Backbone bond lengths (Angstrom), bond angles and torsions (degrees), N, CA, C in turn:
res aa  C-N    CA-C-N  psi(-1)  N-CA   C-N-CA  omega(-1)  CA-C   N-CA-C  phi
1 M - - - 1.425 - - 1.509 112.05 -
2 L 1.409 114.26 -37.66 1.425 117.80 177.90 1.480 113.86 -68.98
3 D 1.404 113.37 -30.74 1.471 118.94 178.65 1.569 111.73 -64.88
4 V 1.332 112.89 -34.17 1.489 118.43 -179.57 1.515 108.13 -68.03
5 L 1.276 118.40 -39.36 1.501 120.81 -173.90 1.533 112.48 -86.17
6 R 1.321 117.46 -9.85 1.449 121.92 -175.71 1.487 109.72 -62.71
7 F 1.344 116.78 135.32 1.488 122.16 177.63 1.514 109.43 -63.37
8 D 1.316 116.41 128.34 1.498 123.30 -178.64 1.525 106.18 -101.28
9 A 1.299 118.78 97.48 1.397 123.21 -179.25 1.548 112.08 -62.49
10 A 1.294 118.00 -33.63 1.448 121.90 178.83 1.475 113.33 -64.46
11 S 1.396 112.95 -47.63 1.482 116.46 178.26 1.493 114.39 -66.37
12 S 1.381 114.82 -32.23 1.487 118.23 -179.16 1.505 111.76 -64.70
13 S 1.313 116.61 -26.47 1.482 120.82 -177.34 1.589 110.35 -67.40
14 N 1.346 115.64 -17.74 1.488 120.25 179.75 1.507 113.00 -84.34
15 V 1.375 117.15 -9.63 1.446 121.09 179.80 1.482 109.97 -70.61
16 Q 1.352 118.89 125.92 1.469 120.88 -179.66 1.510 110.15 -91.14
17 P 1.333 119.27 138.88 1.452 123.17 178.15 1.559 109.33 -65.67
18 L 1.399 117.37 151.71 1.440 121.96 179.90 1.592 109.31 -71.65
19 T 1.316 114.78 131.88 1.461 118.38 176.97 1.498 108.84 -86.52
20 T 1.337 113.40 174.01 1.485 119.55 177.03 1.513 111.67 -63.78
21 N 1.367 115.31 -35.64 1.470 118.23 176.39 1.525 111.14 -66.69
22 D 1.329 118.99 -35.01 1.472 121.33 175.67 1.508 111.58 -60.65
23 F 1.335 117.59 -43.88 1.458 122.40 179.43 1.556 109.47 -63.22
24 Y 1.335 114.43 -43.42 1.420 117.15 -178.88 1.493 112.68 -61.17
25 L 1.365 115.48 -45.15 1.481 120.21 178.69 1.481 111.78 -60.78
26 R 1.317 118.56 -42.55 1.453 120.89 179.17 1.524 112.93 -66.30
27 A 1.376 113.38 -37.53 1.460 117.09 176.28 1.534 112.59 -64.84
28 M 1.316 114.95 -39.82 1.470 121.42 178.78 1.537 110.38 -64.48
29 S 1.337 115.52 -35.45 1.484 119.76 179.35 1.498 110.00 -67.60
30 L 1.374 116.67 -40.65 1.478 119.68 179.65 1.523 107.40 -67.21
31 K 1.360 117.88 -41.61 1.450 119.68 179.94 1.535 110.89 -59.56
32 K 1.316 116.12 -41.90 1.523 118.88 177.39 1.464 112.56 -62.05
33 I 1.382 115.91 -36.32 1.444 118.03 176.73 1.512 112.63 -64.53
34 F 1.339 116.23 -42.41 1.482 121.66 179.88 1.503 111.25 -64.00
35 I 1.375 115.60 -38.84 1.447 120.26 -179.57 1.497 110.23 -68.02
36 L 1.377 117.02 -40.67 1.449 120.87 176.16 1.484 113.51 -60.17
37 L 1.347 114.40 -45.53 1.486 119.14 179.85 1.523 108.56 -62.27
38 A 1.288 117.84 -42.61 1.468 121.95 -176.04 1.555 107.15 -64.47
39 A 1.337 115.72 -42.88 1.510 118.56 178.98 1.527 108.79 -64.48
40 V 1.318 120.18 -40.47 1.477 118.73 178.95 1.506 110.91 -62.69
41 A 1.388 115.06 -42.36 1.469 118.61 178.63 1.526 110.93 -62.56
42 L 1.344 114.91 -41.14 1.515 117.26 179.55 1.480 111.38 -63.82
43 L 1.388 117.61 -43.32 1.391 119.68 -178.48 1.543 112.23 -63.46
44 A 1.410 113.83 -38.49 1.434 117.63 177.01 1.520 110.55 -63.55
45 S 1.303 115.43 -39.78 1.472 119.81 -179.09 1.515 111.23 -67.59
46 C 1.399 116.39 -40.39 1.456 120.45 178.05 1.495 109.50 -65.05
47 S 1.278 116.66 -40.92 1.497 122.50 -178.24 1.519 109.24 -62.03
48 K 1.348 115.51 -42.68 1.495 120.69 177.50 1.502 111.43 -62.94
49 Y 1.334 114.45 -42.46 1.484 121.26 -176.68 1.542 108.43 -66.81
50 Q 1.313 117.21 -45.22 1.448 120.38 178.93 1.544 113.00 -61.22
51 K 1.339 112.66 -35.07 1.473 116.74 179.77 1.553 109.05 -66.19
52 I 1.322 115.80 -39.52 1.483 121.07 -178.44 1.535 108.62 -70.06
53 L 1.320 115.52 -37.79 1.481 121.52 -175.28 1.572 107.55 -65.48
54 K 1.380 114.99 -40.02 1.484 119.52 -179.54 1.511 114.58 -82.28
55 S 1.335 113.96 -7.75 1.508 117.17 -177.37 1.537 111.68 -66.00
56 T 1.321 115.08 143.83 1.457 122.75 176.33 1.491 113.46 -96.56
57 D 1.346 113.90 0.72 1.464 119.97 178.64 1.491 110.54 -86.85
58 G 1.342 116.07 109.91 1.440 122.09 -174.01 1.530 111.65 -60.65
59 D 1.373 116.12 -44.30 1.437 120.72 -179.35 1.499 113.52 -62.84
60 T 1.326 117.42 -42.43 1.433 121.41 176.30 1.507 111.96 -60.30
61 K 1.272 116.57 -45.62 1.495 122.22 179.85 1.528 110.29 -64.29
62 F 1.319 115.74 -44.81 1.471 119.64 -177.87 1.519 110.85 -61.54
63 N 1.382 116.07 -49.65 1.413 120.30 -179.88 1.492 114.24 -59.14
64 A 1.331 115.71 -39.27 1.460 123.08 178.01 1.517 108.70 -65.82
65 A 1.319 116.43 -43.23 1.502 120.97 -177.60 1.528 110.88 -61.02
66 V 1.358 113.31 -44.04 1.482 120.66 179.39 1.552 109.96 -64.31
67 A 1.285 114.30 -43.05 1.482 119.25 176.80 1.552 113.89 -60.03
68 Y 1.317 114.82 -44.73 1.413 117.11 176.42 1.556 112.77 -66.34
69 F 1.368 117.00 -34.31 1.428 122.80 178.10 1.529 109.65 -64.72
70 E 1.321 116.07 -45.99 1.469 119.97 -179.90 1.519 112.48 -65.76
71 K 1.330 115.91 -24.54 1.506 118.93 175.90 1.510 110.53 -87.67
72 K 1.327 117.07 4.60 1.449 125.28 179.20 1.550 110.19 66.07
73 D 1.327 116.16 25.49 1.480 118.11 174.03 1.507 105.79 -96.62
74 Y 1.343 116.40 75.95 1.424 125.48 -176.45 1.526 111.84 -70.90
75 F 1.326 115.13 -24.78 1.441 119.64 -179.33 1.538 111.11 -65.77
76 R 1.346 115.27 -37.74 1.471 120.83 177.54 1.521 109.86 -83.18
77 A 1.340 118.02 -34.32 1.434 119.40 -174.41 1.557 112.17 -71.08
78 L 1.312 117.62 -34.41 1.446 119.53 -173.78 1.503 114.60 -61.71
79 P 1.359 119.97 -45.92 1.526 119.86 179.09 1.580 112.78 -61.29
80 L 1.338 112.31 -34.68 1.454 116.54 179.19 1.531 111.57 -66.77
81 F 1.369 114.63 -48.64 1.481 117.15 176.40 1.507 114.36 -61.58
82 E 1.372 113.66 -35.08 1.454 118.56 178.37 1.493 112.51 -60.63
83 E 1.347 118.41 -41.54 1.442 124.52 179.16 1.570 109.29 -66.50
84 L 1.335 112.01 -38.75 1.506 117.87 -172.40 1.541 111.21 -72.91
85 I 1.351 116.44 -16.55 1.500 118.87 -179.11 1.540 108.47 -60.62
86 S 1.389 116.20 -45.19 1.453 119.88 -179.89 1.521 110.68 -74.27
87 V 1.283 117.50 -32.62 1.461 120.53 -175.99 1.500 110.04 -65.07
88 Y 1.385 116.14 -42.90 1.483 118.39 -174.71 1.560 113.58 -105.35
89 R 1.377 114.57 18.06 1.461 115.64 -179.90 1.579 109.36 -61.59
90 G 1.341 111.94 132.11 1.501 116.63 -179.83 1.525 113.91 82.97
91 Q 1.325 115.96 1.37 1.492 119.11 -177.56 1.585 104.99 -112.10
92 G 1.369 111.91 169.67 1.448 119.52 -178.17 1.490 115.93 -61.77
93 R 1.291 117.10 -31.57 1.508 121.92 -177.15 1.522 110.05 -80.09
94 A 1.292 120.22 -14.68 1.433 122.17 -178.44 1.522 113.47 -52.39
95 E 1.319 116.25 -41.59 1.479 121.57 -178.99 1.515 111.57 -59.25
96 K 1.328 115.35 -48.69 1.498 120.44 -178.84 1.500 111.16 -66.62
97 V 1.289 116.66 -39.13 1.475 118.73 178.71 1.476 112.83 -62.87
98 Y 1.377 119.27 -43.89 1.422 121.45 -179.46 1.540 110.97 -71.24
99 Y 1.327 117.16 -32.28 1.419 120.04 175.69 1.486 113.82 -59.00
100 Y 1.352 114.01 -46.80 1.486 122.55 179.00 1.559 107.90 -64.89
101 Y 1.288 114.54 -41.55 1.490 119.96 -176.90 1.522 111.73 -61.62
102 A 1.340 117.74 -43.95 1.419 123.87 178.13 1.557 109.99 -62.47
103 Y 1.281 115.96 -41.94 1.426 121.39 179.26 1.559 114.53 -67.00
104 C 1.322 115.12 -34.74 1.491 119.74 175.48 1.514 109.38 -58.28
105 N 1.315 113.77 -47.08 1.543 118.03 178.68 1.494 109.41 -58.07
106 Y 1.288 115.82 -43.91 1.464 121.51 -177.26 1.532 111.44 -63.45
107 Y 1.303 116.43 -46.53 1.488 120.68 -178.75 1.519 112.05 -69.70
108 L 1.339 116.82 -24.37 1.439 120.54 176.35 1.505 112.02 -87.68
109 E 1.388 113.63 4.79 1.470 121.91 171.50 1.508 112.25 68.87
110 D 1.321 117.36 25.12 1.451 120.07 170.44 1.505 105.72 -94.13
111 Y 1.355 116.07 79.47 1.444 119.69 -170.14 1.535 115.58 -71.15
112 E 1.305 114.47 -28.23 1.475 117.71 178.75 1.526 109.77 -66.72
113 L 1.331 116.30 -44.87 1.498 121.26 179.67 1.528 109.96 -71.57
114 A 1.352 117.69 -38.29 1.420 120.49 177.55 1.559 112.20 -61.92
115 A 1.320 114.06 -43.41 1.460 118.19 177.76 1.505 113.17 -57.05
116 Y 1.346 113.95 -45.75 1.466 121.00 174.75 1.540 114.01 -54.82
117 H 1.315 116.00 -47.20 1.477 121.91 -174.85 1.559 110.79 -75.56
118 F 1.319 118.23 -33.59 1.445 118.55 175.12 1.474 113.04 -66.85
119 D 1.327 114.76 -36.73 1.501 122.07 178.54 1.530 107.84 -70.44
120 N 1.339 119.30 -43.16 1.483 124.46 178.99 1.517 108.71 -63.49
121 F 1.360 117.00 -36.88 1.468 119.86 178.66 1.507 109.23 -59.52
122 V 1.274 117.08 -47.28 1.494 121.92 -176.18 1.520 110.40 -64.60
123 N 1.348 117.05 -38.95 1.444 121.31 177.27 1.534 112.03 -69.23
124 T 1.264 114.79 -36.14 1.497 120.53 -179.24 1.532 113.67 -78.14
125 F 1.307 114.77 -37.36 1.442 119.16 -177.77 1.594 110.83 -128.06
126 P 1.325 116.11 64.91 1.492 120.42 -173.16 1.552 112.97 -61.36
127 R 1.292 116.91 -25.73 1.457 120.13 -179.15 1.503 116.51 -95.19
128 S 1.368 113.24 3.59 1.449 120.49 177.67 1.515 115.12 -59.13
129 E 1.302 115.83 149.81 1.460 120.77 176.12 1.593 109.19 -68.78
130 Y 1.325 112.57 -16.59 1.478 115.69 -178.86 1.535 113.37 -100.62
131 A 1.380 116.79 5.05 1.412 121.89 -176.05 1.554 113.10 -59.54
132 E 1.268 116.85 -48.04 1.497 120.88 178.61 1.503 109.11 -60.66
133 E 1.317 115.50 -51.52 1.486 119.36 179.99 1.524 114.05 -53.91
134 C 1.343 115.20 -44.82 1.437 120.00 179.65 1.549 112.45 -71.03
135 S 1.325 115.51 -31.47 1.456 118.32 176.64 1.561 110.28 -65.31
136 F 1.309 113.96 -41.23 1.465 118.93 175.27 1.499 113.46 -63.24
137 L 1.339 114.50 -43.56 1.469 118.75 -177.46 1.552 111.93 -69.55
138 H 1.285 116.37 -28.63 1.501 121.28 173.24 1.524 106.75 -57.87
139 A 1.301 117.91 -51.42 1.477 120.79 177.88 1.468 113.55 -64.98
140 Y 1.335 115.75 -38.59 1.479 119.80 -175.36 1.488 112.19 -67.75
141 C 1.335 116.11 -28.11 1.479 121.20 178.34 1.576 108.98 -65.68
142 F 1.324 116.36 -34.95 1.454 116.83 173.73 1.491 114.39 -66.32
143 Y 1.399 110.63 -36.22 1.527 116.14 175.45 1.503 110.97 -61.09
144 K 1.327 115.00 -43.75 1.474 118.89 179.97 1.547 113.52 -65.29
145 S 1.339 114.53 -25.66 1.424 119.00 -179.72 1.543 114.09 -89.79
146 S 1.381 115.42 -3.00 1.435 119.64 176.60 1.509 112.81 -65.06
147 P 1.356 118.50 119.33 1.487 120.31 -176.96 1.481 115.35 -78.21
148 D 1.315 115.69 -179.04 1.441 122.93 174.21 1.572 109.68 -60.21
149 F 1.345 117.00 147.94 1.466 120.34 -175.69 1.516 113.16 -56.64
150 T 1.293 116.94 -23.05 1.462 119.34 -176.74 1.505 110.63 -74.13
151 L 1.340 119.00 -15.48 1.455 124.57 -177.86 1.498 113.38 -96.94
152 D 1.290 118.53 177.20 1.476 124.59 179.02 1.555 108.41 -61.13
153 Q 1.335 115.46 132.75 1.448 118.37 -173.73 1.490 116.32 -106.01
154 E 1.329 115.56 27.48 1.469 122.28 179.48 1.536 111.27 -56.52
155 N 1.368 113.68 -47.43 1.497 118.04 -176.21 1.531 108.22 -70.59
156 T 1.308 121.40 -26.37 1.451 125.20 177.46 1.535 107.81 -65.10
157 K 1.283 115.09 -46.17 1.478 120.81 -178.73 1.560 109.67 -65.20
158 K 1.318 115.75 -42.26 1.454 120.43 178.35 1.533 111.17 -64.32
159 A 1.323 116.65 -41.44 1.477 120.92 176.21 1.519 112.53 -57.66
160 I 1.319 116.70 -43.47 1.441 120.74 -178.51 1.565 107.63 -64.84
161 A 1.310 115.74 -44.49 1.528 119.97 -178.18 1.519 108.00 -64.13
162 K 1.319 119.49 -41.58 1.493 123.79 -178.56 1.513 110.45 -63.96
163 L 1.307 115.35 -48.74 1.441 120.28 178.63 1.564 113.64 -60.37
164 Q 1.349 112.40 -39.19 1.481 117.56 178.72 1.561 108.52 -65.51
165 I 1.327 116.31 -38.39 1.472 119.25 178.89 1.546 109.57 -63.01
166 F 1.316 115.26 -41.78 1.480 117.97 178.30 1.535 111.16 -61.86
167 V 1.324 116.91 -43.67 1.511 121.37 -178.66 1.526 106.83 -60.10
168 N 1.303 116.64 -45.76 1.486 119.98 -178.29 1.537 112.60 -66.65
169 K 1.347 116.23 -34.83 1.418 119.05 -179.98 1.540 115.08 -77.15
170 Y 1.363 115.11 -31.05 1.441 120.38 -177.71 1.529 108.05 -127.51
171 P 1.317 115.00 71.41 1.542 118.46 -174.02 1.513 111.58 -68.25
172 T 1.292 121.29 -16.46 1.470 120.18 178.21 1.538 113.95 -107.63
173 S 1.313 117.37 10.33 1.446 125.40 179.07 1.579 110.90 -59.28
174 Q 1.318 111.03 141.80 1.486 116.05 174.56 1.579 112.29 -71.38
175 R 1.297 113.08 -5.92 1.500 118.30 -177.86 1.507 109.94 -93.38
176 L 1.333 122.31 2.41 1.437 123.96 -178.01 1.513 113.62 -56.94
177 A 1.369 116.07 -48.38 1.480 123.11 -179.48 1.508 109.69 -56.31
178 E 1.371 115.00 -46.74 1.457 117.64 179.36 1.493 112.41 -63.86
179 C 1.349 116.97 -40.76 1.471 119.91 178.11 1.512 111.61 -59.64
180 N 1.349 116.91 -42.91 1.501 118.94 -177.70 1.554 108.18 -66.02
181 T 1.288 117.28 -38.33 1.488 121.30 178.00 1.541 110.24 -59.95
182 L 1.369 113.49 -46.21 1.445 118.01 -177.21 1.569 109.93 -67.70
183 I 1.326 116.52 -40.06 1.425 117.77 177.93 1.541 110.25 -62.35
184 D 1.281 116.20 -40.69 1.547 118.58 -179.10 1.522 109.51 -63.73
185 K 1.312 116.39 -38.54 1.505 117.30 179.05 1.523 112.73 -68.63
186 L 1.368 113.99 -36.29 1.488 116.77 176.87 1.516 113.29 -68.59
187 R 1.385 113.77 -39.79 1.442 117.59 177.49 1.574 112.06 -64.04
188 Y 1.303 113.19 -37.70 1.476 116.41 179.46 1.559 108.04 -62.46
189 K 1.320 116.66 -36.04 1.492 120.38 -179.77 1.518 109.14 -64.71
190 L 1.347 118.11 -40.41 1.465 120.58 177.86 1.491 111.34 -68.15
191 E 1.345 116.95 -39.10 1.473 121.07 175.73 1.560 110.23 -60.58
192 E 1.297 112.63 -43.68 1.518 119.31 -178.12 1.553 109.01 -63.59
193 K 1.275 116.68 -40.78 1.429 122.59 177.42 1.527 109.57 -61.44
194 A 1.370 115.78 -51.70 1.479 120.36 -177.14 1.533 109.73 -62.32
195 F 1.320 116.70 -39.57 1.520 118.33 -177.62 1.550 107.14 -68.31
196 S 1.259 116.24 -42.35 1.497 120.25 -177.82 1.526 111.61 -59.96
197 L 1.376 115.21 -40.04 1.460 120.39 -179.97 1.524 107.26 -68.98
198 S 1.264 120.67 -43.85 1.471 123.93 -179.53 1.505 110.64 -63.95
199 Q 1.353 116.46 -40.61 1.460 121.16 174.39 1.545 114.39 -59.27
200 L 1.345 111.06 -36.21 1.477 117.12 178.11 1.541 110.44 -61.87
201 Y 1.315 113.48 -46.10 1.475 117.92 -177.01 1.562 108.69 -60.41
202 F 1.338 117.32 -39.45 1.447 123.73 179.55 1.518 108.88 -64.37
203 D 1.300 116.88 -47.45 1.478 123.63 -173.67 1.567 110.45 -64.82
204 I 1.310 118.59 -32.55 1.441 121.50 -178.33 1.527 111.32 -89.37
205 G 1.347 117.95 -1.45 1.413 122.67 176.29 1.520 116.06 84.81
206 D 1.347 115.60 16.49 1.474 120.95 178.71 1.606 105.32 -93.72
207 Y 1.345 114.10 74.63 1.449 119.10 -172.35 1.472 117.20 -67.58
208 K 1.325 117.58 -28.80 1.422 122.79 173.83 1.544 112.87 -63.86
209 A 1.356 113.32 -47.65 1.478 119.54 175.89 1.508 111.26 -63.98
210 A 1.320 118.09 -36.81 1.432 122.56 179.18 1.574 112.48 -63.02
211 V 1.326 114.69 -45.42 1.438 121.38 175.19 1.516 110.55 -53.27
212 T 1.325 116.85 -56.51 1.416 125.43 179.92 1.528 110.54 -57.17
213 S 1.320 120.20 -48.55 1.432 123.16 -177.73 1.512 114.78 -65.59
214 F 1.360 116.93 -41.42 1.496 120.47 178.36 1.502 108.66 -69.09
215 K 1.316 119.50 -36.29 1.491 121.53 179.41 1.495 112.07 -69.55
216 N 1.327 117.96 -35.11 1.465 122.41 174.62 1.548 110.20 -66.78
217 L 1.265 118.10 -38.88 1.486 122.77 176.47 1.531 109.51 -58.35
218 L 1.324 115.83 -47.05 1.468 123.91 -179.48 1.556 111.25 -63.54
219 T 1.266 113.91 -40.37 1.489 118.80 178.06 1.533 114.09 -70.65
220 E 1.308 115.43 -42.22 1.417 119.92 -178.99 1.532 115.95 -73.74
221 Y 1.351 110.30 -34.39 1.530 116.63 -179.50 1.562 107.55 -130.84
222 P 1.341 115.04 76.46 1.461 117.19 -177.69 1.525 117.64 -65.58
223 S 1.333 116.44 -15.79 1.417 120.02 178.06 1.564 113.04 -103.13
224 T 1.321 114.15 14.15 1.462 118.65 -171.86 1.582 112.27 -62.75
225 S 1.315 113.91 148.32 1.418 119.14 -179.80 1.570 111.79 -77.09
226 F 1.314 113.20 -4.82 1.469 120.19 173.41 1.530 113.78 -94.67
227 R 1.298 115.51 7.51 1.474 122.23 -175.75 1.548 113.07 -52.47
228 E 1.283 117.20 -53.42 1.470 120.97 -177.45 1.551 110.34 -60.55
229 D 1.288 115.94 -47.55 1.491 116.33 179.90 1.517 112.02 -66.79
230 A 1.323 117.50 -37.26 1.450 119.74 179.96 1.497 112.92 -65.01
231 M 1.351 116.41 -42.28 1.457 120.30 179.12 1.569 110.11 -67.97
232 F 1.327 118.00 -35.39 1.400 121.00 173.78 1.490 113.51 -58.29
233 Y 1.331 116.09 -46.42 1.447 123.23 -177.80 1.522 112.08 -71.38
234 V 1.351 115.22 -28.27 1.505 116.58 175.85 1.580 107.72 -64.85
235 A 1.294 116.48 -48.36 1.457 120.27 -179.23 1.564 111.35 -60.83
236 K 1.370 113.62 -47.47 1.491 117.50 -178.15 1.516 111.60 -68.34
237 S 1.373 117.13 -35.83 1.494 117.73 178.27 1.528 110.90 -66.41
238 Y 1.386 113.58 -40.57 1.474 115.58 178.05 1.570 108.34 -60.29
239 Y 1.277 118.26 -42.34 1.427 121.49 -177.63 1.517 113.20 -62.61
240 L 1.332 117.88 -46.03 1.418 122.86 177.70 1.521 112.97 -67.10
241 Y 1.319 113.70 -38.70 1.447 121.17 176.38 1.567 110.66 -61.67
242 A 1.331 116.03 -42.63 1.453 120.23 177.31 1.491 111.56 -63.39
243 Q 1.304 117.58 -41.09 1.493 121.12 -174.81 1.566 109.82 -65.50
244 N 1.305 112.86 -28.22 1.493 117.80 -177.09 1.544 111.52 -98.85
245 S 1.277 118.67 7.53 1.425 121.30 -179.49 1.548 112.47 -86.66
246 I 1.295 114.08 164.61 1.494 118.16 176.42 1.542 106.03 -70.31
247 E 1.304 114.82 160.86 1.536 120.02 -170.91 1.529 110.77 -62.96
248 T 1.295 117.95 -33.90 1.481 116.73 -177.91 1.504 115.88 -72.72
249 R 1.381 115.39 -11.39 1.462 118.08 -179.11 1.514 111.33 -111.74
250 K 1.296 118.40 -2.62 1.499 118.87 -176.81 1.490 113.80 -65.07
251 T 1.308 117.34 -45.94 1.512 120.05 -177.17 1.488 111.10 -56.54
252 E 1.309 116.13 -47.52 1.502 122.38 177.90 1.500 110.65 -55.85
253 R 1.295 115.92 -45.45 1.504 122.13 -174.83 1.540 113.40 -76.06
254 F 1.328 115.36 -34.81 1.442 119.13 175.29 1.546 109.81 -68.76
255 S 1.334 116.37 -34.06 1.494 119.25 176.91 1.558 110.92 -66.51
256 A 1.347 116.38 -38.18 1.424 120.02 175.78 1.543 111.11 -64.25
257 T 1.318 114.47 -35.45 1.500 121.12 176.24 1.546 110.97 -60.32
258 V 1.335 115.21 -47.43 1.427 121.98 179.72 1.542 111.45 -61.00
259 D 1.336 116.62 -41.64 1.452 121.82 177.54 1.528 111.79 -62.30
260 A 1.305 115.29 -46.65 1.460 123.14 -177.96 1.547 109.80 -66.46
261 G 1.352 114.00 -36.94 1.491 116.03 178.84 1.467 113.77 -70.05
262 N 1.373 118.71 -40.03 1.395 124.92 179.27 1.529 110.17 -63.87
263 E 1.355 116.35 -41.21 1.393 121.59 177.27 1.498 114.00 -61.00
264 F 1.306 114.74 -40.10 1.488 121.53 174.28 1.475 111.10 -60.72
265 L 1.336 117.08 -52.25 1.439 119.90 179.84 1.541 116.59 -61.31
266 N 1.335 113.65 -30.92 1.495 118.93 174.08 1.528 112.11 -63.20
267 Q 1.268 114.34 -39.38 1.517 120.06 -176.76 1.516 113.96 -86.69
268 F 1.376 114.63 -32.45 1.383 118.63 -176.25 1.526 112.59 -135.24
269 P 1.333 115.90 65.05 1.451 120.16 -176.02 1.510 114.46 -64.05
270 E 1.351 117.35 -25.06 1.474 121.28 -177.08 1.473 112.34 -99.71
271 S 1.359 118.36 8.90 1.435 120.99 -175.46 1.525 109.82 -63.32
272 K 1.383 114.40 151.50 1.433 121.65 173.31 1.499 112.32 -64.20
273 S 1.349 117.73 -18.09 1.452 124.70 -178.53 1.543 109.86 -94.35
274 A 1.293 118.64 -2.22 1.503 119.97 -175.22 1.491 111.56 -61.37
275 K 1.345 119.28 -41.93 1.429 123.16 -179.59 1.574 110.79 -56.85
276 E 1.342 114.44 -51.34 1.504 118.93 177.72 1.517 112.86 -57.53
277 I 1.385 114.92 -42.45 1.476 117.55 -177.78 1.572 109.96 -66.82
278 R 1.286 114.90 -37.77 1.528 116.31 177.43 1.545 112.14 -62.98
279 E 1.330 115.32 -38.30 1.458 119.34 175.21 1.520 113.71 -65.05
280 I 1.381 116.05 -37.69 1.443 121.09 175.76 1.514 110.96 -63.95
281 I 1.368 115.68 -41.20 1.449 117.82 179.71 1.473 111.35 -65.84
282 E 1.318 120.50 -44.70 1.468 123.41 -179.07 1.551 107.28 -62.14
283 S 1.272 119.03 -46.04 1.480 122.47 -178.73 1.521 109.12 -60.18
284 S 1.355 116.43 -40.74 1.470 118.76 -177.25 1.538 109.43 -70.63
285 K 1.304 118.30 -37.50 1.444 119.85 179.52 1.524 109.19 -65.12
286 Y 1.320 116.13 -38.47 1.420 120.86 179.02 1.565 111.05 -61.94
287 Q 1.285 115.33 -42.85 1.520 120.59 175.40 1.485 112.78 -63.15
288 I 1.337 117.77 -35.52 1.476 122.67 -179.89 1.548 107.70 -69.21
289 N 1.315 114.75 -49.98 1.452 119.13 179.81 1.520 113.89 -59.86
290 K 1.332 115.74 -31.21 1.488 120.42 -179.92 1.495 109.41 -66.26
291 K 1.330 115.76 -29.46 1.507 119.21 -173.08 1.514 107.11 -90.32
292 S 1.371 121.34 -12.41 1.427 120.83 -177.22 1.510 112.69 -73.60
């Protein structure tokens, strides 16, 4: 027996060391096993989910939907809540089902659909403890849908209007500060859009349109953070517009330049652009006197 178990040095010399290719093949085999196990687990999970989805037991389906929701598996939770809406219509649980359903759409980033369902929730359950929350989220979905300032700002304007409606409807809400912050961010985006468009007119040399556009920005957003730059470009656009005008209109337009320049200096005497504006004013006055 001992002879059988004795280590045979001669035979061990015939054992070949593992090559890199051997290690690779073994690693691939292990990977295939893991993939197979994952696939089996996925199939079992899918089978369980399909069973719940086909179930006619409302309680089972509701509990499963909530469990998926709490695990942040909104993709699976949403179809279950969607089916439960008709199951519990007119019953006490209908409110909670619809609340979860609206949130599923929100977390799946379908903000347009979520906005609709949050608003519908408030209209359907106006006395709900979740009514204020859903009313806010209805507006917040429009905020989330607001695009970059370079794009169309229709949703930005809608978001401001919706948030303002919420503020008016719930004047004592703890969300008021957040609403005001969101409105400020949205308004800044509109200001940025307006300034960018005005700057474009200036850059392409359409100084008449630039004057009008910058002045509209100042009128529509008097407290804008772009005020200094906008007023600077009003004066400079007037000046360049006057330079390129026919002789009979130059005096009038250089006079408008002087007025715009003085208005800028009155509001921003320490501006880094003050020196350039003073030079524009002096040049405009010289042109006016030349015509006198």
